C-alpha positions as CSV (number, residue, x, y, z in Angstrom):
1,M,10.5,-12.9,21.4
2,V,8.2,-11.5,18.8
3,T,9.2,-7.9,17.8
4,V,6.6,-5.1,18.0
5,G,6.5,-4.9,14.2
6,A,5.6,-8.6,14.0
7,I,2.9,-8.7,16.6
8,C,-0.3,-9.9,15.0
9,A,-3.0,-10.5,17.7
10,P,-2.3,-8.5,20.9
11,L,-4.9,-8.8,23.6
12,F,-6.0,-5.9,25.8
13,V,-6.2,-6.6,29.6
14,P,-7.3,-4.0,32.2
15,A,-4.2,-3.1,34.1
16,S,-6.3,-2.9,37.2
17,R,-7.1,-6.7,37.0
18,P,-3.8,-8.5,37.6
19,E,-5.7,-11.8,38.2
20,R,-6.3,-11.7,34.4
21,Y,-2.7,-11.2,33.3
22,S,-1.7,-14.9,33.3
23,R,-5.0,-16.0,31.8
24,A,-4.5,-13.6,29.0
25,A,-1.0,-14.9,28.4
26,G,-2.6,-18.3,27.8
27,S,-5.3,-17.1,25.4
28,G,-3.4,-17.6,22.1
29,A,-2.5,-13.9,21.8
30,D,1.1,-13.2,20.7
31,A,1.3,-10.1,22.9
32,I,-0.5,-8.6,25.9
33,I,-1.5,-5.0,26.3
34,L,-1.9,-3.8,29.8
35,D,-4.4,-1.0,29.5
36,L,-4.1,2.0,31.7
37,E,-6.6,4.0,29.6
38,D,-10.1,3.1,28.6
39,A,-10.3,-0.1,30.6
40,V,-9.5,1.5,34.0
41,A,-11.9,3.6,36.0
42,L,-10.8,7.2,36.8
43,A,-10.5,6.5,40.5
44,D,-8.3,3.4,39.9
45,K,-5.7,4.9,37.5
46,D,-3.0,5.4,40.1
47,A,-3.5,2.0,41.7
48,A,-3.5,0.3,38.3
49,R,-0.2,1.9,37.4
50,S,1.4,0.4,40.4
51,L,0.4,-3.1,39.3
52,I,1.8,-3.3,35.8
53,N,4.9,-5.5,35.2
54,P,6.3,-7.3,32.2
55,H,7.5,-10.4,34.0
56,F,4.4,-12.6,34.3
57,T,4.9,-14.1,30.8
58,H,7.6,-14.8,28.2
59,M,5.5,-13.0,25.7
60,P,5.8,-9.3,24.8
61,V,4.0,-7.1,27.2
62,L,3.0,-3.6,26.1
63,V,1.3,-0.8,28.0
64,R,-1.3,1.6,26.7
65,I,-0.8,4.7,28.7
66,N,-3.2,7.6,29.1
67,P,-3.2,10.5,26.5
68,V,-0.7,13.4,26.6
69,N,-3.3,15.9,27.8
70,T,-4.4,14.0,30.9
71,Q,-3.3,14.2,34.5
72,W,-1.9,10.6,34.4
73,F,0.3,10.9,31.4
74,D,3.6,11.9,33.1
75,A,3.3,9.2,35.8
76,D,2.4,6.6,33.2
77,L,5.4,7.4,31.1
78,S,7.7,7.2,34.1
79,A,6.2,3.8,35.0
80,V,6.9,2.3,31.6
81,R,10.2,3.8,30.7
82,G,13.1,1.5,31.1
83,H,11.2,-1.2,33.0
84,G,11.4,-4.0,30.5
85,F,8.1,-3.6,28.6
86,A,8.1,-4.6,24.9
87,G,6.4,-1.4,23.9
88,V,4.2,1.5,24.7
89,I,0.9,2.4,23.0
90,L,0.2,6.2,22.9
91,P,-3.5,6.9,22.4
92,K,-4.9,10.0,20.6
93,A,-1.6,10.4,18.7
94,E,-2.0,13.5,16.6
95,D,1.0,15.9,16.6
96,A,4.2,14.5,15.1
97,G,6.4,16.8,17.2
98,T,4.8,15.6,20.5
99,V,5.0,12.0,19.4
100,A,8.7,12.4,18.4
101,E,9.5,13.8,21.9
102,I,7.8,10.8,23.6
103,A,9.5,8.3,21.3
104,A,12.9,9.9,22.1
105,E,12.1,9.9,25.8
106,L,11.3,6.2,25.7
107,G,14.6,5.5,24.1
108,A,14.9,1.8,23.2
109,T,11.3,1.0,24.1
110,P,9.3,0.9,20.9
111,L,6.3,3.3,20.6
112,I,3.0,2.5,18.8
113,A,1.0,5.5,17.8
114,L,-2.7,4.9,18.1
115,V,-4.6,7.0,15.5
116,E,-8.1,7.8,16.9
117,T,-9.2,11.2,15.5
118,A,-9.6,13.1,12.3
119,R,-6.6,15.2,13.3
120,G,-4.6,12.1,13.9
121,L,-5.4,10.6,10.5
122,A,-4.5,13.9,8.8
123,G,-1.1,13.8,10.5
124,A,-0.6,10.0,10.1
125,R,2.2,10.3,7.6
126,A,4.2,12.7,9.7
127,V,3.6,10.6,12.9
128,A,4.7,7.5,11.1
129,A,8.0,9.2,10.1
130,C,8.8,10.6,13.6
131,G,10.4,7.6,15.3
132,V,7.5,5.3,16.1
133,A,7.7,1.6,15.5
134,R,4.2,1.2,14.2
135,L,0.8,2.8,13.8
136,A,-2.5,1.3,15.0
137,L,-6.1,2.3,14.3
138,G,-8.3,3.3,17.2
139,S,-11.4,2.6,15.2
140,V,-14.1,3.1,17.8
141,D,-12.8,6.5,18.9
142,F,-12.2,7.5,15.3
143,C,-15.7,6.7,14.3
144,A,-17.0,8.7,17.3
145,D,-14.8,11.6,16.4
146,I,-16.0,11.9,12.8
147,G,-19.5,10.7,13.3
148,C,-19.4,7.6,11.0
149,A,-20.5,4.0,11.5
150,H,-18.1,1.5,12.9
151,E,-18.3,-0.5,9.7
152,A,-15.8,-1.7,7.0
153,E,-17.0,0.7,4.3
154,A,-16.8,3.8,6.5
155,L,-13.3,2.9,7.8
156,L,-11.8,2.0,4.4
157,P,-10.1,5.4,3.9
158,A,-8.6,5.4,7.4
159,R,-7.3,1.9,7.1
160,C,-5.8,2.6,3.7
161,E,-4.2,5.8,4.8
162,L,-2.5,4.1,7.8
163,V,-1.1,1.4,5.4
164,L,0.2,4.0,3.0
165,A,1.7,6.2,5.8
166,S,3.5,3.1,7.3
167,R,4.9,2.1,3.9
168,L,6.1,5.6,3.2
169,A,7.9,5.8,6.6
170,G,9.4,2.3,6.1
171,I,7.9,0.9,9.3
172,A,5.8,-2.2,9.9
173,P,2.3,-2.4,8.5
174,P,-0.3,-1.1,11.0
175,L,-2.5,-2.8,13.5
176,D,-6.2,-2.8,12.8
177,G,-8.8,-1.6,15.3
178,V,-11.0,-3.8,17.4
179,T,-14.0,-6.0,16.6
180,L,-16.6,-5.0,19.1
181,R,-18.6,-8.3,18.9
182,I,-17.1,-10.6,21.5
183,D,-19.6,-13.4,21.0
184,S,-18.5,-14.0,17.4
185,P,-15.0,-15.2,16.7
186,E,-16.1,-15.5,13.1
187,Q,-16.7,-11.8,13.0
188,A,-13.2,-11.1,14.3
189,R,-11.7,-13.5,11.7
190,D,-13.6,-11.9,8.9
191,D,-12.6,-8.4,10.0
192,A,-9.0,-9.5,10.2
193,R,-9.1,-11.0,6.7
194,H,-10.5,-7.7,5.4
195,A,-7.7,-5.8,7.2
196,R,-5.1,-8.1,5.7
197,K,-6.4,-7.6,2.2
198,L,-5.8,-3.8,2.7
199,G,-2.2,-4.3,3.8
200,M,-2.5,-4.4,7.6
201,S,-0.6,-7.1,9.4
202,G,-2.3,-7.4,12.8
203,K,-5.4,-6.6,14.7
204,L,-6.1,-5.4,18.3
205,C,-8.1,-7.9,20.3
206,I,-10.4,-7.3,23.2
207,H,-11.5,-10.9,24.1
208,P,-9.5,-14.2,24.3
209,R,-11.9,-15.8,21.8
210,Q,-10.7,-13.4,19.2
211,T,-7.0,-14.1,19.3
212,G,-6.9,-17.5,17.5
213,P,-9.2,-16.5,14.6
214,V,-7.2,-13.2,14.2
215,R,-3.9,-15.0,14.0
216,E,-5.3,-17.5,11.5
217,A,-6.7,-14.7,9.4
218,F,-3.3,-13.1,8.9
219,L,-1.7,-16.3,7.6
220,P,-2.0,-17.2,3.9
221,T,-4.7,-19.7,3.1
222,P,-3.8,-23.1,1.6
223,E,-5.2,-21.9,-1.6
224,E,-3.0,-18.8,-1.6
225,T,0.1,-20.9,-0.8
226,E,-0.6,-23.3,-3.7
227,W,-1.2,-20.4,-6.1
228,A,2.1,-18.9,-5.0
229,R,4.0,-22.1,-5.7
230,R,2.4,-22.4,-9.1
231,V,3.4,-18.8,-9.9
232,L,7.0,-19.3,-8.9
233,A,7.1,-22.6,-10.9
234,S,6.2,-20.7,-14.0
235,G,9.7,-19.4,-14.7
236,D,11.0,-15.9,-14.8
237,G,9.4,-14.4,-17.9
238,A,5.9,-13.5,-18.7
239,A,3.6,-16.4,-18.2
240,A,0.0,-17.3,-17.5
241,V,-1.2,-19.1,-14.3
242,D,-4.8,-20.0,-13.7
243,G,-5.7,-17.8,-16.6
244,M,-4.0,-14.7,-15.3
245,M,-0.9,-13.0,-16.5
246,V,2.2,-13.4,-14.3
247,D,5.3,-11.2,-14.3
248,E,7.9,-10.1,-11.7
249,P,5.5,-8.0,-9.5
250,V,3.2,-11.0,-9.3
251,R,6.1,-13.3,-8.5
252,S,7.2,-10.8,-5.8
253,R,3.7,-11.2,-4.2
254,A,4.0,-15.0,-4.4
255,R,7.3,-14.9,-2.7
256,A,5.9,-12.8,0.1
257,I,3.0,-15.2,0.6
258,L,5.3,-18.2,0.9
259,A,7.5,-16.3,3.3
260,A,4.5,-15.5,5.5
261,A,3.3,-19.1,5.3
262,S,6.7,-20.3,6.7
263,C,6.6,-18.1,9.8
């Protein structure tokens, strides 16, 4: 089974819609996120919680619970702890101490911290180092919180900070936020390529049509693979490949590309 750190294109499914669970598992996603938060109406929260289960697919099944400061949090945490879910996504992750307590309470169940606010971004390095398996960017909520556009240029600092925080903590690279356009798989692919260039290694998906393009975008292109082979064929000293200088850091990048291409 894919580990939480290796998940590339997880697909959100409303936890209140169990008839969609199996369909989501056949969408091309490499993990399913049963959403108890934004996708579920307030009146349906308790009923949705009673429906979640990880056994409808062989794929990893994660659950996005409700935030710490809500009336549903305690019951959500109890419902996911020790019940075979591949991971838990904590929205509005901000305070490292609180996140560490939740991670400890979950025990062997990995926790993904969803950074969605200015405060969360400011504390991302501490959160990344407090026992979480991974960070993820809640880009829509983040933009609403700081008043910026949901566009690549505006989100560049946040994406880079999550990549840096993850690297410093020694955890998997972060998951990018969603692409809101569900009628354009090409947009999801382009957004995922942008995230990959920044050092992210996956992207949250909100529609089945996004999963295939997102997974493709995080794989090296044929051109990158051929370049990597030429680089490694150039020896172990300083050399030139395609008019560019090659040394050990460049070869390290080439090895990483070939390793990713073989997955």
